[in-house]
N, C-alpha and C positions, 0 to 999 in steps of 0.2 A: 706263524706256521704257515710253510707255502701251501699247503692245503686250505687253512683257514683264508690267507687274500684268494687262492683260487675260487672258492667257493663266493666271497663276498662281490668278485666281479660279474657275476651271473645276474639275469636278467630273474633268479628266483630265488628263494629260500628255502633251505629243508625245511621240514615241518614232520612233525609224527603223521603219517598217514590220520589215522584216526579223529584227527582235529580239522578235517579239510570240511565240514560239516557248519565250522565255527569262524573258521582262518579266510578261507578261499575268496581272493578276490579277482577273480574273472568271470566268464558268462562259459556254463556249463549245461550238458545235457542233463535234466535232472540231476542226480549224484554220481552221474559219472565224470569222474575228475580228467579222464583224454579227450574228452569230445569236449572239446573248447570249441566255445560259439565266436566268429570271427565277423569284423565289421561289415559283412558282405553288402551293405546299404552305402559305402564308400566304393565311387566308381572304380577306381583302383585298384581294392580289394576283389568286387565283382570280378573285373578282367582279369586278375591274376591268379585267381582260383577255378575259374572256367576256361582257362586257355585251351586244356586240353580239348574239354568237351565241347567247345567251340568250331575248335579243327575238324573234330569227326563229324560233328555233323556238317561242316561246308565241306566237306567229302564225300558227304550223304553214307558213310558207315555206320551213321546211328541216327534212327527214324523217331526217337521219342523219348523221353525223359521223364523219370520218377523223383519225386522232391518230397526227401524223407522228413519228417519233422519240422516242418513250415512253421506252426507253431511259434516257432523258436525263433523266428525272424522278427526283425526290430517292426518290420512294415511289410507285412508276405503279399499284400496287393503292389505295391512297388515294384516288388523283386521277380514279381510273375512278369508284370507288365514289360520290365527291362529284358526278363530272359526271353519272353515273346520277341522283342524288337531285335535282340541280339541273333536269335535262330531264324529269322526272318519270317515267324508269324503274326499273327494278327493279335494286336495287343488291344483291343476292343475299339479298335475304328472301323470293324466290319467290312474292309475291301478286297482280306482272302482269309479263307479257313483256319484256325491257329494252328501251329505246331504241337503235336501230340505231346502235352503236359498232363501227369496225373500226382498230385499231391496226397500221400500220407498223412492221413487226419483220422483221428478216431472220434466221429460224431457222436455227440452224445444222444440222448434219447428225443426225438422231435427236432433236434438241431438239423439244418443243414447247410450248403456249403456257399461262401458268400458267392453271390449271383457277379460280383465286379471282377471277380481273380479270374487271369487268362489263363483257364487249364480248360481239359477234357473232361476231370471228373477226380475222384477219390481213385484210391488203390485197392478198394472193394471189403473193407471192414466189416461196415453196415451191412453187408449182403450176405456176408459170411457167419456174419451172426442171426441173420435171421434164419439161412437156410441150415445151422447148426440146430437150432430149434425140432430140425425135423429129425433127430437122434434123441432127443431126450424124451422119455416116458412122464406124462405129467402126472401119474398115480402116484408116483414116488418121492413129491413134491413135499407133503407134508411128512413124510418120514423123516428127510431130509432139514427139516426145519426142526424137529422135535431133537434130533441128534446136535444141531447146530446151538440150540436154547441150550440144551441139558450140559454142554460144553461151556461155552461163555456163563453159564447161572442166570440168565436174564432173558427178557423178551422183550428188546428194544425196537421200538422200529425201525424198518431199514433204511429208511431217510435220516433219522435223528444220527445211525451208527454212522452211514459215509460222513454226516457233518463232521461227526467226532474225529472219525480217523482220517479228515483231511486236515482238521486240524491239527493232529496229530503230526502228520508229514511236516506240517508247516512249522512246527514248532521246535521239532527235532531235527529232519533232514534237509529240511530246507532254511535253517535259521542264518545263513550268512545272506541269501538271497532275500527274506525278510525285511534284512536288519539295512540291503542296499535299498531297495523299495522305499523302505522309510527314510533314508537319507536323502531321496531326491523328491519325494514326495512335496515339502513344501513349496519347491521352486515350479513345480507343474501346478502346484493349487495356484499359484501367483499368478500362473499365465493366463488360466482361465477367471482371474479377479475372486477366488476363495480362498478363505483360510480357516484353519480349525479351533477353534475353542471349546473346550473340554470334551474334544474327542466329536463335537459335529459341525459338522462341515456348515458354512456361514457365507453367504453373498456378498462381498463388499458394496458391489452396488447398491441402488437407491431401492428400499423395502418399495411393495408394491402390492395393494389388495388387491383378492381374486374378485 
């Protein structure tokens, strides 16, 4: 049929939307299929997707940039350095101030931004999280714990619960991403002289006693 031939000529295949977590074959933002990751580490791709932004910066119409989802990049450090170089900012050589660039990054408790990143800071999630504490009455914490524990039927430690739920996300929503990582793992390990036997990493180099 004409429709079958037309679909066969496309760069994609039709698929049931609920099967994307098992079948998708491109990088995406979490489980949002229409936020596709592109190879921004490729200079040609970088120039193409930043063309309009760079023109606006050159004309002085834009004086700052916010980079969302920076953790999704293959090499955030290299990307931010290249961005500073293209907008005329300091990429780490200290010759002049950096262009105003901030990144959206959710910092874990105790985590700090990498000092080598060519940025002026983050979007402020950590500060907002601290400020939100001003609007929370600590006296109600015990009652909330009781309600939550009665609803789930257990008193699992918070850290254990977080660990189990992260595993659940990896095994359900991010199945295809985990499979992709597993596919590339042997080649990554071979570059470092490491191989895996029975699930345990083992160095191929000469053994040394401490």
